[in-house]
N, C-alpha and C positions, 0 to 999 in steps of 0.2 A: 736435456735428457730426451731421448727419442720417445715416440709414442709406445713402442714395444717395451722400453725400459720402464716407463711409468706404469704400464699394465702389470709388469712383473712385480714392481714395488708395491702397487696396491694389492696384488694377490698375496704377497708375503705378509703385508700388514693385516689383511683379513684373516689369514691363518693364525697369526699371532694373537689377534683379538679373540678368535674362537677358542684357542688353547687357554688363554687367560680366563675366559668366562667359564670353561669347563673346570678349570682348577678352582675358581672361587666357589662354584656350585658344589663341587666335591668337598671342599673345606667346610662349607656351611652345613652340609649333611652330616659330616663327621662330627662337627661341633654339636649339632642337635642331638645326635645319637649319644654323645658322651654325657650330655646333660640329662636326657630323658630316657635313655635306654634304647634298645633296638626298635626299628620300625617294623611294622607288620602290615600285610595287605588286608584291606577290608573292601567289601563290595557295597557300592552305593548306587542309588537309582539315578541314571542320567536323565530319564524322563519319568513321568508318572507311571507307576506299575499298578494295573487294575487288580481288584480283589477277586478271589475265587476263580481265577483263570490260570490254568497251568502254563508255565512259561515254556515255549518251544526254543530250540537252539538258536534260531536267528533272532528271536526276541531277546534272549539273554545277551546276545552280542550288541544289539542296538539300544536296549533299554538300560543296560547295566554297565558300570565301569569299575575299575579297581583303583583305589587310592592307598597310599602308604602313610600311616600315622604312628606316633609312638604307641607302643604296646599298652602302656599304662592307661591310655585314653580310649582304647578300643572297647566298644560295648560287649558285654557278655553274649556269646552266641553269634557274633558277627561272622558272616561267611567270608572266606578268603579268596574264592574264585567264582566267577559267574556260572561256571559249569555246575556248581553245587545247587543252583536254583532251578536247573532244567527239570521239567516235569512236576514242579511243586507250585503251589498257588499261595498268594498272600491272603492272610485272614482279613486284613483291612487294606485299603489302597495305600501305597507307599509314595509320598510326594518326592519330587526331584531333590536330590541331595540326601535323602533318608537312607539309613543303613538297612541292609537286608539281614535280619536276625533269624537264625534257625528256628527258635520257638514260635516265630510269627509266620512261618511257612508250613504248609502241610501237603501231603500227597493225596490227591483226590481218590475217592473210592476205597479208602482204608477203614472208614467208619470209626468205631470206637478204638481201633488200634492206631489211629493217627498219633504221631509223636508230637510233643509240645503242647502247651496249654491252648485250650479253645475257649472262645467267648461263650459264657452261659447265655441263656435266652434273656433278651431285653437288657443287655449290658453293652457298654461301649468302652473302648480303650481310652483311658484318661491319664495324662502325665501329671505328676506332682513332684515337687522338690522335697527330698528327705535328707537327713543327716545321719551319720554314724552307721552306714550300711556296710562298712568294711567286713564286719564279722559275718554278716549274712552272705556276702559275696565270696568269702573265703571258707565257708562252711563245708565245701565239697560238693561238686556237681553244679549244674546250672540251677539257680534258685527259681527260674521261671516255672510257673505252674503250681507253686506252693500257695496255700492259703495263709494270709497274713492279716494282722490287726494293725490299723493305722493309729498311732498314739500321738496326740497333740498336747503340747505344753504351751500355755498362753503367757503373754507378758504380764508382769505385775500390774495391778490396777493403779489408778492415779493416787490412791490413798496409801500406797505401799503394800507390803505383804508379798507372799509368793504367788506365782501364777498357778492356774488350775491345770491339772493333767487329766485327760479323759480319752476314751476310745471313740474316735470319730467315725471309724468304719471297722466292722468286725468280720473276719472270715472271708475277705475278698481275695480274688485270684491275682497273683502277681504275674504279669505277662512278660516283663523284661525289667532289667536293672542295669543302669550304666552310670559311670561317673560323669557328673555335669561337666560340660565343656568338651566332651569328646567328639562333637560334630561341627568342627570348624570354628567354634567360638572360644576354644581353649587359649589361655595365656601360657604358651609353651615356656616362657621364661620365668614364670612364678612358681610358687610351691604347689604341691598337689592339694587340691581342694577336698574338703570333707563333705561336700555337697554332691548328692546323687539325684538322678532322675529315674523315678519308678513309674512304670506304666501298669495301671491297675484296671481290672474289669469291673466297672461300676455301673449301678443304675443311675438314672438321672438325678434322683433325690440324693444319693450318696455323693455324686460328683458336685452338686451344688453345695452340699454341706461341707465338703472338704475344701472347695475353693473359698468359701466364706471363712472357714477356720484358718486357712493359711494367711489371711489378711491380718489376723490378730495373734498368730503363732510365734513363739520364740523358737520352737523346735518341733519338728515333725519326724517321727521315727517309725520303723516297721518292726513288728515282732512276729516271728513265725509260730505256727501251731506245733 
């Protein structure tokens, strides 16, 4: 076979491989959507997003990117396009890979009219794992900003009997609520988890108490006021 013939043959083989790869990728996406429902775009931080600094258009293009994930795993309030973040500032720094959530962004200069929950004085955002938050998420509207009580039920003691149920933190502000596994660690092939990640505005004392309580907890739930 001549050199030109070999070049043509290699070119045809490359086109065939590219077509096969595209077909396989399309089939995988269709199979994923059939199992988990439609995909939706969410905005994540490509690089660290600083706090209290309004994003300008070129920063939104360089610091942010769009990923498509199953809608059931998308956090509540997640932005769908980087343009939605322009002119708004993060309440707290957002690490690379973190979702941009509407309730955690604000428009500077609006004072008490800012939309979304704001951190009270001397409180920090703390993530905890909770269960049974489906009713709270489906109650209508974004639950972020609502005051909640954190209810802990402990495991039974070594001598038997029932665990203790008590209020570990009362009237704390819920900053965001998302189903666990929605940020890259989800097992897309498994059943939908009943575990949620709640971000709460807590004092240092409250945070330490909750972290300690989770070590001995059988169940942690949120109750709205």
